[in-house]
C-alpha positions as CSV (number, residue, x, y, z in Angstrom):
1,M,-20.7,-15.6,22.2
2,T,-20.1,-11.8,22.9
3,Q,-23.4,-9.8,21.9
4,P,-23.2,-7.2,18.8
5,T,-23.9,-3.6,20.9
6,T,-25.1,-0.7,19.0
7,I,-22.5,2.4,18.0
8,R,-23.4,5.9,17.7
9,R,-20.8,8.2,16.6
10,V,-21.7,11.8,16.7
11,P,-20.0,13.6,14.1
12,G,-17.5,16.3,15.1
13,P,-16.9,19.9,13.4
14,Q,-15.4,20.3,10.4
15,P,-12.2,20.2,10.4
16,Q,-10.0,23.7,8.9
17,P,-7.9,23.3,6.1
18,A,-4.8,24.0,8.8
19,E,-5.6,21.9,10.9
20,L,-5.7,18.9,8.2
21,L,-2.2,20.0,7.0
22,R,-0.9,19.8,10.8
23,T,-2.1,16.2,10.7
24,A,-1.1,15.5,7.4
25,L,2.4,16.5,8.1
26,A,2.5,14.7,11.6
27,L,1.6,11.5,10.3
28,A,4.2,12.0,7.0
29,A,7.1,13.0,10.0
30,T,6.8,9.6,11.0
31,G,6.9,8.0,8.0
32,V,3.4,7.6,6.6
33,P,1.9,8.9,3.5
34,V,-1.1,10.9,3.2
35,L,-3.2,12.6,1.1
36,P,-6.7,14.5,1.4
37,L,-9.6,13.1,0.8
38,R,-13.1,15.0,-0.2
39,A,-16.5,15.0,1.2
40,G,-17.5,11.4,1.0
41,K,-14.3,9.8,1.7
42,V,-13.0,10.0,-1.9
43,P,-10.1,11.3,-3.6
44,F,-9.1,14.5,-5.8
45,G,-9.9,13.3,-9.3
46,N,-7.0,13.3,-11.3
47,C,-5.4,16.2,-12.9
48,H,-6.3,17.5,-16.7
49,Q,-3.0,15.6,-18.2
50,C,-3.7,12.6,-16.1
51,A,-7.1,12.3,-16.9
52,H,-8.5,8.9,-17.8
53,N,-4.5,8.3,-17.2
54,A,-3.7,10.0,-20.4
55,C,0.0,10.3,-18.8
56,G,0.7,6.4,-19.3
57,G,1.1,6.0,-15.3
58,R,-1.1,3.9,-12.9
59,P,-3.4,1.7,-15.6
60,N,-6.0,1.0,-13.5
61,M,-4.2,1.9,-10.1
62,K,-1.7,-1.3,-10.9
63,T,1.4,0.1,-11.6
64,P,3.5,2.9,-10.3
65,G,3.9,5.0,-13.7
66,P,5.4,7.6,-14.9
67,C,3.6,10.7,-13.6
68,Q,5.2,13.4,-12.4
69,C,2.6,15.9,-12.1
70,P,2.5,17.9,-8.5
71,G,-1.3,17.4,-8.5
72,V,-2.9,15.4,-5.9
73,C,-3.5,12.3,-8.7
74,H,-4.4,8.9,-9.0
75,A,-6.2,8.2,-5.5
76,W,-3.9,6.1,-3.0
77,A,-0.9,6.9,-4.8
78,A,-0.7,11.0,-4.5
79,G,0.4,9.7,-0.8
80,T,3.6,11.3,0.3
81,T,5.5,12.0,3.1
82,D,7.3,14.7,1.8
83,P,6.5,18.0,3.3
84,A,7.7,20.6,0.5
85,V,5.2,18.6,-1.7
86,L,2.2,18.3,1.3
87,A,2.4,22.4,1.7
88,S,2.8,23.0,-2.0
89,P,0.5,25.2,-3.9
90,A,-1.2,22.8,-5.9
91,W,-1.3,20.7,-2.3
92,T,-2.3,23.7,-0.6
93,A,-5.6,24.1,-2.7
94,A,-7.0,20.6,-2.3
95,W,-6.5,20.9,1.5
96,Q,-9.1,24.2,1.5
97,R,-11.5,21.5,-0.8
98,A,-10.4,18.9,1.6
99,A,-12.5,17.1,4.4
100,A,-10.1,15.1,5.9
101,V,-7.0,13.3,5.7
102,A,-5.9,9.7,4.7
103,Y,-3.1,7.5,4.5
104,H,-1.8,4.9,2.2
105,P,-1.5,1.8,4.9
106,G,0.8,-0.3,2.3
107,G,3.3,2.9,1.9
108,A,3.4,2.9,6.1
109,G,4.1,-1.2,6.4
110,L,0.7,-1.1,7.5
111,T,-2.6,-3.6,6.7
112,V,-5.9,-1.8,8.2
113,V,-9.0,-4.1,9.1
114,D,-12.1,-2.0,8.4
115,L,-14.9,-3.2,10.6
116,D,-18.0,-1.8,9.4
117,D,-20.7,-2.2,12.4
118,A,-21.1,-3.9,15.5
119,A,-21.0,-7.3,13.9
120,A,-17.9,-7.3,12.4
121,I,-16.4,-5.6,15.4
122,A,-18.0,-8.7,17.4
123,W,-16.5,-11.1,15.2
124,A,-13.1,-9.5,15.2
125,R,-13.2,-9.4,18.8
126,E,-13.3,-13.3,18.9
127,T,-11.3,-14.2,15.9
128,L,-8.3,-11.6,15.9
129,P,-5.4,-11.0,18.1
130,A,-6.0,-7.6,19.2
131,T,-4.0,-4.6,18.2
132,R,-4.4,-0.8,18.2
133,T,-7.8,0.2,17.6
134,V,-9.4,3.3,16.0
135,P,-13.0,4.5,16.2
136,T,-14.5,4.8,13.1
137,T,-18.1,6.5,12.1
138,R,-19.8,3.0,12.4
139,G,-17.0,0.7,13.4
140,E,-13.7,0.6,14.4
141,H,-10.3,0.0,12.1
142,W,-7.7,-2.8,13.3
143,I,-4.1,-1.5,12.6
144,Y,-1.6,-4.4,11.9
145,R,2.2,-4.3,11.2
146,G,2.9,-5.5,7.9
147,T,1.7,-5.2,4.8
148,M,-0.6,-7.9,2.1
149,A,-3.4,-7.1,-0.5
150,S,-5.8,-5.1,-0.2
151,R,-9.6,-6.3,-0.8
152,N,-13.1,-5.3,0.1
153,A,-16.4,-7.7,1.6
154,V,-13.9,-10.6,2.8
155,R,-16.7,-11.2,4.8
156,P,-19.8,-9.0,5.8
157,G,-19.1,-5.5,7.0
158,V,-14.5,-6.4,6.6
159,D,-12.8,-4.7,4.6
160,I,-8.9,-5.0,4.2
161,K,-6.6,-1.9,3.2
162,S,-3.3,-2.3,2.8
163,A,-1.2,-2.5,-0.7
164,M,-2.7,0.1,-3.5
165,A,-5.2,1.5,-1.1
166,Y,-6.1,4.4,1.3
167,A,-7.5,4.8,4.6
168,R,-9.0,7.4,6.6
169,H,-7.2,9.2,9.6
170,L,-9.3,9.2,12.8
171,G,-6.9,9.6,15.4
172,P,-4.2,7.4,16.5
173,G,-6.2,4.6,18.4
174,T,-5.6,2.5,21.2
175,G,-4.1,-0.5,22.4
176,T,-0.5,-1.8,21.1
177,M,0.0,-2.4,17.6
178,T,0.8,-6.2,16.7
179,A,2.1,-8.4,13.6
180,L,0.1,-8.8,10.6
181,P,-1.5,-12.7,11.7
182,D,-2.1,-15.0,9.2
183,A,-6.2,-15.0,9.8
184,V,-6.2,-11.9,8.4
185,R,-3.9,-12.8,5.2
186,A,-6.2,-15.6,4.9
187,L,-9.2,-13.4,4.6
188,A,-7.7,-11.6,1.4
189,V,-7.4,-15.3,-0.7
190,K,-9.8,-15.8,-3.3
191,E,-11.3,-19.0,-3.3
192,P,-10.1,-21.1,-6.3
193,S,-12.7,-21.5,-9.3
194,P,-14.3,-25.2,-8.9
195,A,-14.2,-25.4,-12.8
196,R,-10.4,-25.4,-12.2
197,P,-7.9,-27.1,-10.7
198,V,-6.8,-25.8,-7.4
199,P,-3.1,-24.6,-7.9
200,Q,-0.4,-26.3,-5.3
201,A,0.7,-24.4,-2.7
202,V,3.9,-22.2,-3.1
203,T,5.9,-21.3,-0.3
204,V,7.4,-17.6,-0.6
205,P,9.2,-15.8,1.6
206,A,7.9,-12.4,3.2
207,G,11.1,-10.8,1.8
208,A,14.5,-12.1,1.1
209,G,15.0,-16.0,0.9
210,S,18.4,-17.2,1.1
211,G,20.2,-20.1,-0.5
212,E,20.9,-21.4,-4.0
213,C,18.0,-20.9,-6.7
214,P,16.8,-24.6,-7.7
215,H,16.0,-23.9,-10.8
216,R,18.9,-21.9,-11.9
217,T,22.6,-21.4,-11.9
218,P,24.2,-18.5,-9.6
219,A,25.8,-17.6,-12.5
220,Y,22.6,-16.5,-13.9
221,L,21.0,-15.5,-11.1
222,A,23.9,-13.1,-11.0
223,R,23.7,-12.1,-14.5
224,G,20.0,-11.7,-14.3
225,I,20.1,-9.0,-10.9
226,A,23.5,-7.1,-13.0
227,M,20.5,-7.0,-16.5
228,A,18.4,-5.1,-14.2
229,E,20.9,-2.9,-12.7
230,Q,22.0,-1.9,-16.3
231,R,17.8,-1.6,-17.3
232,I,17.2,0.9,-14.8
233,A,20.1,3.0,-15.0
234,E,19.7,3.2,-18.6
235,A,16.2,4.4,-18.3
236,R,15.9,8.3,-19.9
237,S,12.5,8.4,-19.2
238,A,9.3,6.4,-17.1
239,V,11.6,5.1,-14.3
240,H,9.0,4.7,-12.2
241,A,7.1,2.5,-14.5
242,T,10.8,1.0,-15.5
243,V,11.7,0.5,-11.9
244,Y,8.2,-1.4,-11.4
245,R,8.6,-3.7,-14.6
246,T,11.9,-4.7,-13.8
247,F,11.6,-5.4,-10.3
248,L,8.6,-7.3,-11.3
249,A,10.4,-9.2,-14.0
250,V,13.4,-10.4,-11.3
251,L,10.7,-11.4,-8.8
252,S,8.9,-13.3,-11.8
253,R,11.7,-15.3,-12.1
254,H,13.1,-15.4,-8.6
255,G,10.3,-14.7,-6.1
256,R,9.0,-17.8,-5.3
257,C,12.5,-19.6,-5.0
258,G,13.9,-18.2,-2.3
259,C,17.1,-17.3,-3.8
260,L,16.7,-13.8,-3.7
261,T,19.0,-12.3,-0.7
262,D,19.2,-9.4,0.6
263,T,22.1,-8.1,-0.9
264,H,20.4,-8.6,-4.2
265,I,17.4,-6.2,-3.1
266,A,20.0,-3.7,-1.9
267,R,21.2,-3.5,-5.4
268,L,18.3,-3.1,-7.1
269,F,17.3,-0.2,-4.8
270,T,20.3,1.1,-5.1
271,A,20.2,1.9,-8.7
272,A,16.8,3.0,-8.5
273,Q,18.0,5.4,-6.2
274,A,20.9,6.3,-8.2
275,K,18.0,7.5,-11.1
276,G,16.4,9.8,-8.7
277,E,13.7,7.3,-7.0
278,T,13.3,7.9,-3.2
279,L,13.5,4.9,-0.8
280,R,9.6,5.0,-0.7
281,H,9.4,4.4,-4.4
282,C,11.5,1.9,-4.5
283,T,9.3,-0.7,-1.4
284,D,6.7,1.0,-3.0
285,A,7.4,-0.5,-6.2
286,W,8.4,-3.9,-5.3
287,T,5.4,-4.2,-3.1
288,N,3.3,-3.4,-5.7
289,A,5.1,-6.0,-8.1
290,R,4.8,-8.8,-5.0
291,T,1.2,-7.9,-5.1
292,T,1.0,-8.4,-8.9
293,L,2.7,-11.9,-9.0
294,G,0.6,-13.0,-5.5
295,L,3.8,-13.7,-3.4
């Protein structure tokens, strides 16, 4: 067994606002949603309009919500790839007070295994496939391609940061990024309560499935997709929330049986984008709906 080694990181000088913004813009240009962090590695609080989720969006950070405020709100959900937003007056003011750049791994199709200490690193080197690694203050970030549910303390010194979470950007790292392994996905699976029967395993495709739905007719699915498109098209307000709830409804019906195809999903995304949603918003809403349903 590899013996843990003592890791010492020497803090560097405090980055300047212009440097933070340059880093954020460079990451955003590669499709990584970014946001500023305050000292202590915490996000900025919601604006006055959104305090205590008064805007009606993202209650408990579980739904995209209708919030359209220009500020840096809702922690990980504030992450953006839009350079105009990143350099806007509200965000410029935030960069002036920021201490670091963070990003939403799930929004970039990534998962970060956050290793807090030398013992956790030693465990990862023996257990997980090699991938891109980034040194942190006390340990390392191991970054994989693919998204999953986020969960803290999956084992001593190990957190999972992917969907609906943020991770601090600490540089490009070293090594070749590899696909998210089942060994990491398994870490986020909660143990069933001993007081309840263990649920039967359900095989769920990572994305779209194929073939006829085993419990519904093709006509039922076609009608359901058409109704979902209509529901999105008729939204007059709270478009983010409508898109999320519609995706959730479709996935709750057909997310486990494999009948959804890329064509069905593309139709839903097209309907959402016709209402002004970006591709990233659509992807986030779809990922969040799958996460909520445990898919």
